PDB file of N, H, CA, C and O in Angstrom:
ATOM      1  N   HIS A   1      79.495  98.916 106.170  1.00  0.00           N
ATOM      2  CA  HIS A   1      79.019  99.972 105.292  1.00  0.00           C
ATOM      3  C   HIS A   1      77.782 100.615 105.907  1.00  0.00           C
ATOM      4  O   HIS A   1      77.136 100.041 106.785  1.00  0.00           O
ATOM      5  N   THR A   2      77.468 101.804 105.435  1.00  0.00           N
ATOM      6  H   THR A   2      77.993 102.269 104.722  1.00  0.00           H
ATOM      7  CA  THR A   2      76.392 102.600 106.041  1.00  0.00           C
ATOM      8  C   THR A   2      75.220 102.870 105.103  1.00  0.00           C
ATOM      9  O   THR A   2      74.237 103.486 105.517  1.00  0.00           O
ATOM     10  N   HIS A   3      75.298 102.431 103.867  1.00  0.00           N
ATOM     11  H   HIS A   3      76.096 101.931 103.531  1.00  0.00           H
ATOM     12  CA  HIS A   3      74.323 102.789 102.823  1.00  0.00           C
ATOM     13  C   HIS A   3      74.309 104.303 102.596  1.00  0.00           C
ATOM     14  O   HIS A   3      73.502 104.809 101.816  1.00  0.00           O
ATOM     15  N   ASN A   4      75.206 105.025 103.281  1.00  0.00           N
ATOM     16  H   ASN A   4      75.861 104.614 103.915  1.00  0.00           H
ATOM     17  CA  ASN A   4      75.274 106.490 103.180  1.00  0.00           C
ATOM     18  C   ASN A   4      73.908 107.109 103.466  1.00  0.00           C
ATOM     19  O   ASN A   4      73.573 108.173 102.946  1.00  0.00           O
ATOM     20  N   GLY A   5      73.136 106.433 104.293  1.00  0.00           N
ATOM     21  H   GLY A   5      73.408 105.569 104.716  1.00  0.00           H
ATOM     22  CA  GLY A   5      71.814 106.929 104.653  1.00  0.00           C
ATOM     23  C   GLY A   5      70.697 106.463 103.744  1.00  0.00           C
ATOM     24  O   GLY A   5      69.539 106.429 104.161  1.00  0.00           O
ATOM     25  N   GLN A   6      71.014 106.105 102.523  1.00  0.00           N
ATOM     26  H   GLN A   6      71.954 106.133 102.185  1.00  0.00           H
ATOM     27  CA  GLN A   6      70.114 105.562 101.491  1.00  0.00           C
ATOM     28  C   GLN A   6      69.026 106.528 101.051  1.00  0.00           C
ATOM     29  O   GLN A   6      69.012 106.911  99.881  1.00  0.00           O
ATOM     30  N   ILE A   7      68.116 106.943 101.921  1.00  0.00           N
ATOM     31  H   ILE A   7      68.127 106.632 102.872  1.00  0.00           H
ATOM     32  CA  ILE A   7      67.051 107.873 101.520  1.00  0.00           C
ATOM     33  C   ILE A   7      66.813 108.888 102.631  1.00  0.00           C
ATOM     34  O   ILE A   7      67.041 108.601 103.806  1.00  0.00           O
ATOM     35  N   PHE A   8      66.362 110.053 102.257  1.00  0.00           N
ATOM     36  H   PHE A   8      66.177 110.286 101.303  1.00  0.00           H
ATOM     37  CA  PHE A   8      66.021 111.087 103.226  1.00  0.00           C
ATOM     38  C   PHE A   8      64.808 110.625 104.037  1.00  0.00           C
ATOM     39  O   PHE A   8      63.882 110.066 103.449  1.00  0.00           O
ATOM     40  N   PRO A   9      64.767 110.827 105.327  1.00  0.00           N
ATOM     41  CA  PRO A   9      65.677 111.558 106.192  1.00  0.00           C
ATOM     42  C   PRO A   9      66.758 110.690 106.819  1.00  0.00           C
ATOM     43  O   PRO A   9      67.499 111.161 107.681  1.00  0.00           O
ATOM     44  N   PHE A  10      66.864 109.419 106.400  1.00  0.00           N
ATOM     45  H   PHE A  10      66.262 109.036 105.700  1.00  0.00           H
ATOM     46  CA  PHE A  10      67.844 108.533 107.028  1.00  0.00           C
ATOM     47  C   PHE A  10      69.275 108.969 106.769  1.00  0.00           C
ATOM     48  O   PHE A  10      70.139 108.764 107.622  1.00  0.00           O
ATOM     49  N   ASN A  11      69.554 109.571 105.600  1.00  0.00           N
ATOM     50  H   ASN A  11      68.853 109.738 104.907  1.00  0.00           H
ATOM     51  CA  ASN A  11      70.910 110.053 105.357  1.00  0.00           C
ATOM     52  C   ASN A  11      71.277 111.137 106.371  1.00  0.00           C
ATOM     53  O   ASN A  11      72.431 111.212 106.792  1.00  0.00           O
ATOM     54  N   TRP A  12      70.342 111.959 106.762  1.00  0.00           N
ATOM     55  H   TRP A  12      69.405 111.898 106.420  1.00  0.00           H
ATOM     56  CA  TRP A  12      70.589 112.968 107.800  1.00  0.00           C
ATOM     57  C   TRP A  12      70.808 112.292 109.156  1.00  0.00           C
ATOM     58  O   TRP A  12      71.700 112.690 109.906  1.00  0.00           O
ATOM     59  N   LEU A  13      70.006 111.279 109.477  1.00  0.00           N
ATOM     60  H   LEU A  13      69.281 110.956 108.868  1.00  0.00           H
ATOM     61  CA  LEU A  13      70.138 110.574 110.755  1.00  0.00           C
ATOM     62  C   LEU A  13      71.463 109.826 110.858  1.00  0.00           C
ATOM     63  O   LEU A  13      72.075 109.802 111.926  1.00  0.00           O
ATOM     64  N   VAL A  14      71.911 109.216 109.763  1.00  0.00           N
ATOM     65  H   VAL A  14      71.413 109.236 108.896  1.00  0.00           H
ATOM     66  CA  VAL A  14      73.197 108.514 109.775  1.00  0.00           C
ATOM     67  C   VAL A  14      74.323 109.492 110.063  1.00  0.00           C
ATOM     68  O   VAL A  14      75.243 109.168 110.814  1.00  0.00           O
ATOM     69  N   ARG A  15      74.269 110.683 109.479  1.00  0.00           N
ATOM     70  H   ARG A  15      73.522 110.947 108.869  1.00  0.00           H
ATOM     71  CA  ARG A  15      75.300 111.697 109.740  1.00  0.00           C
ATOM     72  C   ARG A  15      75.297 112.154 111.200  1.00  0.00           C
ATOM     73  O   ARG A  15      76.345 112.530 111.725  1.00  0.00           O
ATOM     74  N   GLN A  16      74.160 112.128 111.849  1.00  0.00           N
ATOM     75  H   GLN A  16      73.309 111.823 111.422  1.00  0.00           H
ATOM     76  CA  GLN A  16      74.076 112.497 113.259  1.00  0.00           C
ATOM     77  C   GLN A  16      74.629 111.387 114.158  1.00  0.00           C
ATOM     78  O   GLN A  16      75.183 111.670 115.220  1.00  0.00           O
ATOM     79  N   GLN A  17      74.484 110.140 113.742  1.00  0.00           N
ATOM     80  H   GLN A  17      74.035 109.910 112.879  1.00  0.00           H
ATOM     81  CA  GLN A  17      74.870 108.990 114.568  1.00  0.00           C
ATOM     82  C   GLN A  17      76.355 108.634 114.444  1.00  0.00           C
ATOM     83  O   GLN A  17      76.985 108.263 115.435  1.00  0.00           O
ATOM     84  N   PHE A  18      76.916 108.744 113.237  1.00  0.00           N
ATOM     85  H   PHE A  18      76.405 109.045 112.433  1.00  0.00           H
ATOM     86  CA  PHE A  18      78.282 108.294 112.982  1.00  0.00           C
ATOM     87  C   PHE A  18      79.154 109.454 112.529  1.00  0.00           C
ATOM     88  O   PHE A  18      78.728 110.286 111.728  1.00  0.00           O
ATOM     89  N   ARG A  19      80.379 109.505 113.047  1.00  0.00           N
ATOM     90  H   ARG A  19      80.725 108.829 113.697  1.00  0.00           H
ATOM     91  CA  ARG A  19      81.318 110.544 112.611  1.00  0.00           C
ATOM     92  C   ARG A  19      81.798 110.292 111.189  1.00  0.00           C
ATOM     93  O   ARG A  19      81.985 111.229 110.413  1.00  0.00           O
ATOM     94  N   ILE A  20      81.997 109.022 110.852  1.00  0.00           N
ATOM     95  H   ILE A  20      81.846 108.260 111.482  1.00  0.00           H
ATOM     96  CA  ILE A  20      82.508 108.656 109.531  1.00  0.00           C
ATOM     97  C   ILE A  20      81.436 107.829 108.831  1.00  0.00           C
ATOM     98  O   ILE A  20      81.115 106.725 109.270  1.00  0.00           O
ATOM     99  N   ILE A  21      80.884 108.359 107.745  1.00  0.00           N
ATOM    100  H   ILE A  21      81.145 109.256 107.387  1.00  0.00           H
ATOM    101  CA  ILE A  21      79.797 107.641 107.072  1.00  0.00           C
ATOM    102  C   ILE A  21      80.199 107.070 105.719  1.00  0.00           C
ATOM    103  O   ILE A  21      79.545 106.152 105.224  1.00  0.00           O
ATOM    104  N   HIS A  22      81.264 107.593 105.107  1.00  0.00           N
ATOM    105  H   HIS A  22      81.795 108.339 105.509  1.00  0.00           H
ATOM    106  CA  HIS A  22      81.776 107.019 103.860  1.00  0.00           C
ATOM    107  C   HIS A  22      83.134 107.615 103.550  1.00  0.00           C
ATOM    108  O   HIS A  22      83.487 108.683 104.051  1.00  0.00           O
ATOM    109  N   GLY A  23      83.887 106.922 102.725  1.00  0.00           N
ATOM    110  H   GLY A  23      83.600 106.055 102.318  1.00  0.00           H
ATOM    111  CA  GLY A  23      85.180 107.419 102.279  1.00  0.00           C
ATOM    112  C   GLY A  23      86.351 106.817 103.037  1.00  0.00           C
ATOM    113  O   GLY A  23      86.183 105.972 103.916  1.00  0.00           O
ATOM    114  N   ILE A  24      87.554 107.278 102.669  1.00  0.00           N
ATOM    115  H   ILE A  24      87.691 107.965 101.955  1.00  0.00           H
ATOM    116  CA  ILE A  24      88.774 106.783 103.299  1.00  0.00           C
ATOM    117  C   ILE A  24      89.239 107.791 104.348  1.00  0.00           C
ATOM    118  O   ILE A  24      89.215 109.002 104.127  1.00  0.00           O
ATOM    119  N   HIS A  25      89.656 107.267 105.477  1.00  0.00           N
ATOM    120  H   HIS A  25      89.675 106.283 105.656  1.00  0.00           H
ATOM    121  CA  HIS A  25      90.066 108.106 106.599  1.00  0.00           C
ATOM    122  C   HIS A  25      91.289 107.480 107.253  1.00  0.00           C
ATOM    123  O   HIS A  25      91.548 106.288 107.089  1.00  0.00           O
ATOM    124  N   ARG A  26      92.025 108.276 107.981  1.00  0.00           N
ATOM    125  H   ARG A  26      91.813 109.245 108.114  1.00  0.00           H
ATOM    126  CA  ARG A  26      93.198 107.778 108.692  1.00  0.00           C
ATOM    127  C   ARG A  26      92.966 107.910 110.187  1.00  0.00           C
ATOM    128  O   ARG A  26      92.525 108.952 110.671  1.00  0.00           O
ATOM    129  N   ARG A  27      93.269 106.838 110.912  1.00  0.00           N
ATOM    130  H   ARG A  27      93.628 105.991 110.519  1.00  0.00           H
ATOM    131  CA  ARG A  27      93.187 106.810 112.373  1.00  0.00           C
ATOM    132  C   ARG A  27      94.531 106.338 112.888  1.00  0.00           C
ATOM    133  O   ARG A  27      94.813 105.140 112.873  1.00  0.00           O
ATOM    134  N   GLY A  28      95.362 107.255 113.341  1.00  0.00           N
ATOM    135  H   GLY A  28      95.133 108.229 113.353  1.00  0.00           H
ATOM    136  CA  GLY A  28      96.705 106.876 113.779  1.00  0.00           C
ATOM    137  C   GLY A  28      97.485 106.294 112.617  1.00  0.00           C
ATOM    138  O   GLY A  28      97.641 106.945 111.584  1.00  0.00           O
ATOM    139  N   ASN A  29      97.978 105.064 112.778  1.00  0.00           N
ATOM    140  H   ASN A  29      97.851 104.536 113.617  1.00  0.00           H
ATOM    141  CA  ASN A  29      98.731 104.387 111.714  1.00  0.00           C
ATOM    142  C   ASN A  29      97.839 103.557 110.803  1.00  0.00           C
ATOM    143  O   ASN A  29      98.346 102.868 109.918  1.00  0.00           O
ATOM    144  N   CYS A  30      96.550 103.602 110.992  1.00  0.00           N
ATOM    145  H   CYS A  30      96.138 104.162 111.711  1.00  0.00           H
ATOM    146  CA  CYS A  30      95.622 102.763 110.228  1.00  0.00           C
ATOM    147  C   CYS A  30      94.817 103.595 109.234  1.00  0.00           C
ATOM    148  O   CYS A  30      94.509 104.763 109.471  1.00  0.00           O
ATOM    149  N   HIS A  31      94.493 102.961 108.126  1.00  0.00           N
ATOM    150  H   HIS A  31      94.743 102.012 107.934  1.00  0.00           H
ATOM    151  CA  HIS A  31      93.576 103.549 107.159  1.00  0.00           C
ATOM    152  C   HIS A  31      92.230 102.855 107.305  1.00  0.00           C
ATOM    153  O   HIS A  31      92.162 101.638 107.479  1.00  0.00           O
ATOM    154  N   LEU A  32      91.172 103.632 107.233  1.00  0.00           N
ATOM    155  H   LEU A  32      91.227 104.620 107.092  1.00  0.00           H
ATOM    156  CA  LEU A  32      89.815 103.113 107.393  1.00  0.00           C
ATOM    157  C   LEU A  32      89.008 103.499 106.160  1.00  0.00           C
ATOM    158  O   LEU A  32      89.003 104.662 105.756  1.00  0.00           O
ATOM    159  N   TYR A  33      88.329 102.528 105.566  1.00  0.00           N
ATOM    160  H   TYR A  33      88.333 101.584 105.895  1.00  0.00           H
ATOM    161  CA  TYR A  33      87.461 102.829 104.440  1.00  0.00           C
ATOM    162  C   TYR A  33      86.048 102.378 104.771  1.00  0.00           C
ATOM    163  O   TYR A  33      85.824 101.216 105.107  1.00  0.00           O
ATOM    164  N   VAL A  34      85.099 103.294 104.675  1.00  0.00           N
ATOM    165  H   VAL A  34      85.281 104.239 104.402  1.00  0.00           H
ATOM    166  CA  VAL A  34      83.688 102.990 104.911  1.00  0.00           C
ATOM    167  C   VAL A  34      82.959 103.136 103.582  1.00  0.00           C
ATOM    168  O   VAL A  34      82.988 104.198 102.960  1.00  0.00           O
ATOM    169  N   SER A  35      82.314 102.074 103.159  1.00  0.00           N
ATOM    170  H   SER A  35      82.290 101.212 103.664  1.00  0.00           H
ATOM    171  CA  SER A  35      81.618 102.044 101.875  1.00  0.00           C
ATOM    172  C   SER A  35      80.147 102.405 102.052  1.00  0.00           C
ATOM    173  O   SER A  35      79.542 102.047 103.062  1.00  0.00           O
ATOM    174  N   PRO A  36      79.560 103.115 101.076  1.00  0.00           N
ATOM    175  CA  PRO A  36      78.124 103.323 101.108  1.00  0.00           C
ATOM    176  C   PRO A  36      77.348 102.094 100.642  1.00  0.00           C
ATOM    177  O   PRO A  36      76.118 102.114 100.625  1.00  0.00           O
ATOM    178  N   GLY A  37      78.049 101.026 100.262  1.00  0.00           N
ATOM    179  H   GLY A  37      79.048 101.009 100.275  1.00  0.00           H
ATOM    180  CA  GLY A  37      77.394  99.782  99.859  1.00  0.00           C
ATOM    181  C   GLY A  37      76.996  99.782  98.392  1.00  0.00           C
ATOM    182  O   GLY A  37      77.014 100.817  97.726  1.00  0.00           O
ATOM    183  N   THR A  38      76.637  98.606  97.905  1.00  0.00           N
ATOM    184  H   THR A  38      76.622  97.765  98.446  1.00  0.00           H
ATOM    185  CA  THR A  38      76.281  98.475  96.489  1.00  0.00           C
ATOM    186  C   THR A  38      74.785  98.384  96.250  1.00  0.00           C
ATOM    187  O   THR A  38      74.322  98.613  95.133  1.00  0.00           O
ATOM    188  N   GLY A  39      74.034  98.056  97.269  1.00  0.00           N
ATOM    189  H   GLY A  39      74.411  97.870  98.177  1.00  0.00           H
ATOM    190  CA  GLY A  39      72.599  97.852  97.070  1.00  0.00           C
ATOM    191  C   GLY A  39      71.764  98.721  97.988  1.00  0.00           C
ATOM    192  O   GLY A  39      72.153  99.831  98.350  1.00  0.00           O
ATOM    193  N   THR A  40      70.613  98.194  98.355  1.00  0.00           N
ATOM    194  H   THR A  40      70.297  97.291  98.061  1.00  0.00           H
ATOM    195  CA  THR A  40      69.682  98.932  99.198  1.00  0.00           C
ATOM    196  C   THR A  40      69.188  98.028 100.315  1.00  0.00           C
ATOM    197  O   THR A  40      69.425  96.821 100.306  1.00  0.00           O
ATOM    198  N   TRP A  41      68.517  98.613 101.252  1.00  0.00           N
ATOM    199  H   TRP A  41      68.325  99.594 101.260  1.00  0.00           H
ATOM    200  CA  TRP A  41      67.866  97.881 102.325  1.00  0.00           C
ATOM    201  C   TRP A  41      66.447  98.410 102.409  1.00  0.00           C
ATOM    202  O   TRP A  41      66.236  99.620 102.339  1.00  0.00           O
ATOM    203  N   GLY A  42      65.486  97.541 102.555  1.00  0.00           N
ATOM    204  H   GLY A  42      65.658  96.558 102.612  1.00  0.00           H
ATOM    205  CA  GLY A  42      64.091  97.997 102.584  1.00  0.00           C
ATOM    206  C   GLY A  42      63.639  98.353 101.184  1.00  0.00           C
ATOM    207  O   GLY A  42      63.681  97.509 100.289  1.00  0.00           O
ATOM    208  N   PRO A  43      63.203  99.603 100.974  1.00  0.00           N
ATOM    209  CA  PRO A  43      62.768  99.991  99.629  1.00  0.00           C
ATOM    210  C   PRO A  43      63.945  99.962  98.655  1.00  0.00           C
ATOM    211  O   PRO A  43      65.042 100.410  98.987  1.00  0.00           O
ATOM    212  N   ALA A  44      63.715  99.442  97.474  1.00  0.00           N
ATOM    213  H   ALA A  44      62.823  99.078  97.204  1.00  0.00           H
ATOM    214  CA  ALA A  44      64.781  99.313  96.469  1.00  0.00           C
ATOM    215  C   ALA A  44      65.021 100.642  95.773  1.00  0.00           C
ATOM    216  O   ALA A  44      64.786 100.781  94.573  1.00  0.00           O
ATOM    217  N   MET A  45      65.491 101.617  96.541  1.00  0.00           N
ATOM    218  H   MET A  45      65.681 101.504  97.516  1.00  0.00           H
ATOM    219  CA  MET A  45      65.764 102.942  95.988  1.00  0.00           C
ATOM    220  C   MET A  45      66.773 103.666  96.857  1.00  0.00           C
ATOM    221  O   MET A  45      66.993 103.300  98.011  1.00  0.00           O
ATOM    222  N   ARG A  46      67.382 104.690  96.295  1.00  0.00           N
ATOM    223  H   ARG A  46      67.204 104.987  95.357  1.00  0.00           H
ATOM    224  CA  ARG A  46      68.252 105.609  97.024  1.00  0.00           C
ATOM    225  C   ARG A  46      67.841 107.020  96.642  1.00  0.00           C
ATOM    226  O   ARG A  46      67.509 107.290  95.488  1.00  0.00           O
ATOM    227  N   LEU A  47      67.865 107.900  97.600  1.00  0.00           N
ATOM    228  H   LEU A  47      68.134 107.681  98.538  1.00  0.00           H
ATOM    229  CA  LEU A  47      67.526 109.295  97.358  1.00  0.00           C
ATOM    230  C   LEU A  47      68.499 110.146  98.165  1.00  0.00           C
ATOM    231  O   LEU A  47      68.443 110.157  99.395  1.00  0.00           O
ATOM    232  N   GLY A  48      69.386 110.856  97.482  1.00  0.00           N
ATOM    233  H   GLY A  48      69.432 110.847  96.483  1.00  0.00           H
ATOM    234  CA  GLY A  48      70.373 111.684  98.164  1.00  0.00           C
ATOM    235  C   GLY A  48      71.641 110.939  98.542  1.00  0.00           C
ATOM    236  O   GLY A  48      72.464 111.475  99.284  1.00  0.00           O
ATOM    237  N   SER A  49      71.822 109.714  98.052  1.00  0.00           N
ATOM    238  H   SER A  49      71.153 109.279  97.449  1.00  0.00           H
ATOM    239  CA  SER A  49      73.066 108.980  98.288  1.00  0.00           C
ATOM    240  C   SER A  49      73.320 108.044  97.112  1.00  0.00           C
ATOM    241  O   SER A  49      72.387 107.541  96.486  1.00  0.00           O
ATOM    242  N   ARG A  50      74.590 107.823  96.826  1.00  0.00           N
ATOM    243  H   ARG A  50      75.348 108.232  97.334  1.00  0.00           H
ATOM    244  CA  ARG A  50      74.971 106.956  95.709  1.00  0.00           C
ATOM    245  C   ARG A  50      75.523 105.645  96.238  1.00  0.00           C
ATOM    246  O   ARG A  50      76.146 105.599  97.299  1.00  0.00           O
ATOM    247  N   ASN A  51      75.288 104.587  95.489  1.00  0.00           N
ATOM    248  H   ASN A  51      74.782 104.624  94.627  1.00  0.00           H
ATOM    249  CA  ASN A  51      75.916 103.317  95.823  1.00  0.00           C
ATOM    250  C   ASN A  51      77.243 103.225  95.089  1.00  0.00           C
ATOM    251  O   ASN A  51      77.517 104.024  94.193  1.00  0.00           O
ATOM    252  N   GLU A  52      78.069 102.250  95.465  1.00  0.00           N
ATOM    253  H   GLU A  52      77.846 101.601  96.193  1.00  0.00           H
ATOM    254  CA  GLU A  52      79.344 102.087  94.783  1.00  0.00           C
ATOM    255  C   GLU A  52      79.853 100.664  94.950  1.00  0.00           C
ATOM    256  O   GLU A  52      79.518  99.967  95.908  1.00  0.00           O
ATOM    257  N   ILE A  53      80.662 100.262  93.999  1.00  0.00           N
ATOM    258  H   ILE A  53      80.934 100.828  93.221  1.00  0.00           H
ATOM    259  CA  ILE A  53      81.424  99.025  94.097  1.00  0.00           C
ATOM    260  C   ILE A  53      82.863  99.451  94.318  1.00  0.00           C
ATOM    261  O   ILE A  53      83.414 100.221  93.532  1.00  0.00           O
ATOM    262  N   THR A  54      83.468  98.961  95.373  1.00  0.00           N
ATOM    263  H   THR A  54      83.021  98.335  96.012  1.00  0.00           H
ATOM    264  CA  THR A  54      84.799  99.392  95.767  1.00  0.00           C
ATOM    265  C   THR A  54      85.818  98.302  95.468  1.00  0.00           C
ATOM    266  O   THR A  54      85.620  97.140  95.824  1.00  0.00           O
ATOM    267  N   CYS A  55      86.901  98.680  94.816  1.00  0.00           N
ATOM    268  H   CYS A  55      87.062  99.624  94.526  1.00  0.00           H
ATOM    269  CA  CYS A  55      88.037  97.775  94.599  1.00  0.00           C
ATOM    270  C   CYS A  55      89.236  98.368  95.316  1.00  0.00           C
ATOM    271  O   CYS A  55      89.622  99.508  95.060  1.00  0.00           O
ATOM    272  N   ILE A  56      89.818  97.596  96.209  1.00  0.00           N
ATOM    273  H   ILE A  56      89.504  96.670  96.417  1.00  0.00           H
ATOM    274  CA  ILE A  56      90.982  98.058  96.965  1.00  0.00           C
ATOM    275  C   ILE A  56      92.130  97.101  96.681  1.00  0.00           C
ATOM    276  O   ILE A  56      92.020  95.900  96.925  1.00  0.00           O
ATOM    277  N   ASP A  57      93.227  97.634  96.168  1.00  0.00           N
ATOM    278  H   ASP A  57      93.317  98.610  95.970  1.00  0.00           H
ATOM    279  CA  ASP A  57      94.430  96.838  95.922  1.00  0.00           C
ATOM    280  C   ASP A  57      95.382  97.039  97.090  1.00  0.00           C
ATOM    281  O   ASP A  57      95.790  98.165  97.377  1.00  0.00           O
ATOM    282  N   LEU A  58      95.735  95.954  97.761  1.00  0.00           N
ATOM    283  H   LEU A  58      95.404  95.040  97.527  1.00  0.00           H
ATOM    284  CA  LEU A  58      96.697  96.002  98.858  1.00  0.00           C
ATOM    285  C   LEU A  58      98.054  95.580  98.316  1.00  0.00           C
ATOM    286  O   LEU A  58      98.206  94.485  97.776  1.00  0.00           O
ATOM    287  N   ILE A  59      99.032  96.454  98.465  1.00  0.00           N
ATOM    288  H   ILE A  59      98.909  97.344  98.904  1.00  0.00           H
ATOM    289  CA  ILE A  59     100.369  96.204  97.942  1.00  0.00           C
ATOM    290  C   ILE A  59     101.348  96.262  99.104  1.00  0.00           C
ATOM    291  O   ILE A  59     101.445  97.275  99.796  1.00  0.00           O
ATOM    292  N   ALA A  60     102.067  95.177  99.310  1.00  0.00           N
ATOM    293  H   ALA A  60     101.988  94.354  98.748  1.00  0.00           H
ATOM    294  CA  ALA A  60     103.039  95.117 100.402  1.00  0.00           C
ATOM    295  C   ALA A  60     104.264  95.949 100.054  1.00  0.00           C
ATOM    296  O   ALA A  60     104.708  95.974  98.906  1.00  0.00           O
ATOM    297  N   THR A  61     104.798  96.623 101.047  1.00  0.00           N
ATOM    298  H   THR A  61     104.438  96.603 101.980  1.00  0.00           H
ATOM    299  CA  THR A  61     106.044  97.363 100.864  1.00  0.00           C
ATOM    300  C   THR A  61     107.188  96.506 101.387  1.00  0.00           C
ATOM    301  O   THR A  61     107.015  95.705 102.305  1.00  0.00           O
ATOM    302  N   ARG A  62     108.330  96.684 100.802  1.00  0.00           N
ATOM    303  H   ARG A  62     108.471  97.335 100.056  1.00  0.00           H
ATOM    304  CA  ARG A  62     109.510  95.938 101.259  1.00  0.00           C
ATOM    305  C   ARG A  62     110.171  96.717 102.380  1.00  0.00           C
ATOM    306  O   ARG A  62     110.326  97.936 102.309  1.00  0.00           O
ATOM    307  N   SER A  63     110.558  95.985 103.416  1.00  0.00           N
ATOM    308  H   SER A  63     110.432  94.994 103.473  1.00  0.00           H
ATOM    309  CA  SER A  63     111.212  96.680 104.535  1.00  0.00           C
ATOM    310  C   SER A  63     112.674  96.324 104.619  1.00  0.00           C
ATOM    311  O   SER A  63     113.379  96.816 105.500  1.00  0.00           O
TER     312      SER A  63
END
């Protein structure tokens, strides 16, 4: 997870460093999910980014 940058100006710096900073994306045959995380690092605050709790249900397909 990336904390989605957590607070300004780090949210801007994270966007400069990583192509994918949050959300679901597809890479070839794979799905990739990057979470902004549920908490904080350093100062117990977020400014310009939201935290989230992610639930992912994996369901097998029959072949």
